[in-house]
N, C-alpha and C positions, 0 to 999 in steps of 0.2 A: 798498386793499381793493377787490375786485371780485366781482361775481356772474357766474358763467359758466353758461350753459345749454347742454346738449349732448344730442344724440340718439345719440352714439357708443356702441358697446358698453362695458360697464363696465370691462373690462380696459384699453381705450385711455383711458378717462376717468381711471382710477387713475394711469396713466403720466403723463398730462398734469398731474395734481395734484401728483405727486411732483417735477416739474420746476419748479413755481412756488413762490412765497413760502408760508410756513406759513399755514394757514387759520384764520380766526376762526370761520367758520360754514360748514357744509355742509348743504344741504337736498336730500333725495332723494325724488322722487315725492310731494311734499307737496300734499295737497288739503285744502280746508276747506269744509265744507257747513254752511249755516245753514237751519234749518227742516226740515220733513218733507212728504212727499207733494207736492201741487200748490204748496205754499208753499216748496219747496226752492230755495235759491239756492246755486250753486257759486261761491264767492268765489275759490278757488284750484283750478287744474286740473292737478295733476301737475307742480309746479314743482321743477326741479333747479337748485340755485344754490350758488355758492361765494363766500365773502367773505374777502378776504385781509387779514392783519394789515399794519399800516403804511400803509393807504390810506383815503381817504374816498370812499365810493360814493354817487352820487346815484341815487335810485330815482324815475323819472318815468313819467307816463302819464296818461290821462284819468281824471276822477273815476269812482269805482266799479270800477276795473280790478283792485283787489286789493292795492294798495300798503300801505295801513294794516293790512290783514289779515295780509299777509306779515310785516311788521315786528313785529306783535303776537305772531305765532307764534314768530318768532326770539327775541323778548324774553321768552318764557315767559308772556305774558299770556293767550294763547289756546292751547288744545290743537289740533293738527291732526286732521282726521278720519282721514287716512291718511298714510303716509310717515314719513320719519325726519328728525330735526333734530339736528345735532351742533353745539354751541356751545362754543368754547374747549376742545375735546377731550372734552366731556361729552355723553352721549346725553340730550338734553333730554326726549325722549319717554318715557324710562324714569324720570324724576324725578317724584315726586308729593308733594303736601302740603308739609310743613315742609322737606323736602330741596330742593324746587324753590324755595320762598321764600328759603331760605338761599343757594342758588346764585345766584339773581337778585340778592339783596341784596349779595353779595360782588362780583359780576362785571359787572352790567349797569346802565347808566344810561339813563333814558328822558326825553327832552324832548318834552312834548306841545304840540300846536298852541295850545291854551289854556294860560295860565300855571299855572292851578290853585294859586295861592298862597292861603294861609290869611289872611284879612283882619285877624285879631286878632294875628298874629305879625309881628315885625320881619323885615326881610330876612335877617338872620343866623339867626334862629330858623327861618324857612322853609327856608333852605338846610341847616340842621342836622337836619331831620326824618329823613332816612335813618339818620343816626348815632344819633339818639335811639331810633328803632325797633330798631336793632341793640344797644341797651343801654348806649351810652356815657353817662357822667355828663354832665349838662346843661352845666356850665361848659366841659368839655373839648370837647364837640360844638359848642357855639356858637363857641368859640375857633377850632376848625378851620374852621368855616364862614366866619368873618370872614377867615381867611387866603385861602380860595378866592375870596371876594368881592373881596378886595384885588387878586388876580391878574387879575380880570376888570374892574378899574377902578372898583369900587364901595366902596372902603374908607370913604369919607365918607358912605355911605348905609346902612351895616350896621344902624343902629338905626332906620331909617325903616320905616313901615308901607307895604304895597303901594299904598294910595291916595295916597301921597305920592311915588310913583315914576312916571316916564314908561313908555310901553309898552316901549321898548327896555331900560330899566333893569329892569323886571319880568321880561323875558325873560332878562336876565343872571342874575337871582336864580334863575330856573327852571333855567338851565344850571348854576349853582353847586350847586343841589340835586342835579342829576344827576351832578355830578363829585365831590362831597364825599367819597364813599367810594372814590374812585380806581378806577372801573370799567375793565375791559379792553375792553368793548364799549359804545359809546354809540349809541343809536338815537334819531333826531330826526324827529318827524312835523310837517312844515310849520313849522319854527322861525322863518321870516321872514314868515309869512302875514299877520300883523297889524301888521307894521312898515313904515315908510317905507323908501325905497331906501337911504339912508345908514345907518340903524339895521340894516337887513338885512345890508348888507355888513359892518358892524362885528361883528354876531353871528356870521356865518359865519367871519370871520377869527379870532374868539375861539375858536370850536369847533375850527377847524383847528390853531391854535397850541397849544391846551390839550390836545388829545387825540391827534392823529395822530403816533404814535411806532411804532417797530418792533414793540412788543408790544401795540399797541392797534389798534382798528378803529372806524370810524364809518360809519353808514348814515344818510343824510338823504333823507327823502321831500320833494319840492318840486315846485311848479308855477312857480317863479320863475326865469326864464332869466337873470336878473341875477346869480344866485349859482352858475351852472354852472361858472365858472372856478375855484371852490374844490375841485372834485371831481377825483379821479384816474380814476374810471370812471363810466360812465353806464349804468344798466340800464333799458331801456324795456319797460314792461309794457302789456298790453292783454287784456281779457277773461279775467283770472285766470291769464294765462301771461306768461312773459318772452319777448318777441319777439326781442330781440338785445341785445348788449353792445357798447358803443363807448366812446370817450373824449369829453369835452366839446369838445375841439378838432376832432375828426373830425365830431362831430354838427353843430357850428356851420358847418362848411365844406360840408355836404351841400346 
């Protein structure tokens, strides 16, 4: 998966797109404004971006440059102020209300920087939440969640409460919750920020093995250079814009 920013004319842009892998995401002229008047903050400033299926893209840049805002727009959690966002062939900016919620529930998984686990629920129950929201019977939803937890190495902790788990284990539960409905697009906001080096490597390896397939895409916002090796593409942002696209190997040799 990669994001590509271009100032080329649209016709040339379309030709380039046609020659590449199928797209998971395309953003065209996306802006996001918060506040009004003197309090206005432009978080995104006309972002053109493409995300390819079958790849893991790292989104990097200084704090406050718009990374989390961009992935929130792509995931349908925020509406852009202007521009177009197409996700998995669907015009996200045209979806509203229940249609947007249903599309997001079927197709998008989100791993937050904070685990956001419900303290009174077991690991399996936390991981099952998206299925329960979608109307699955509780036994079936929890059973499916246990299967996902097992694939992530937590079969023996499925009945544990969050306060009985390490930080790395809680993050795995959060990943299981994001994966349980088999999303085609996984969006991760600083998934290793609260983890030690070994746990961070483990979590990124799990994400890559579990999700990166020809019909899936992953976007990971990160400040952690230790996980760059897991990416296929690296998108560098600054001041609400994408400055350039490279690969982790090229970036590390600069």
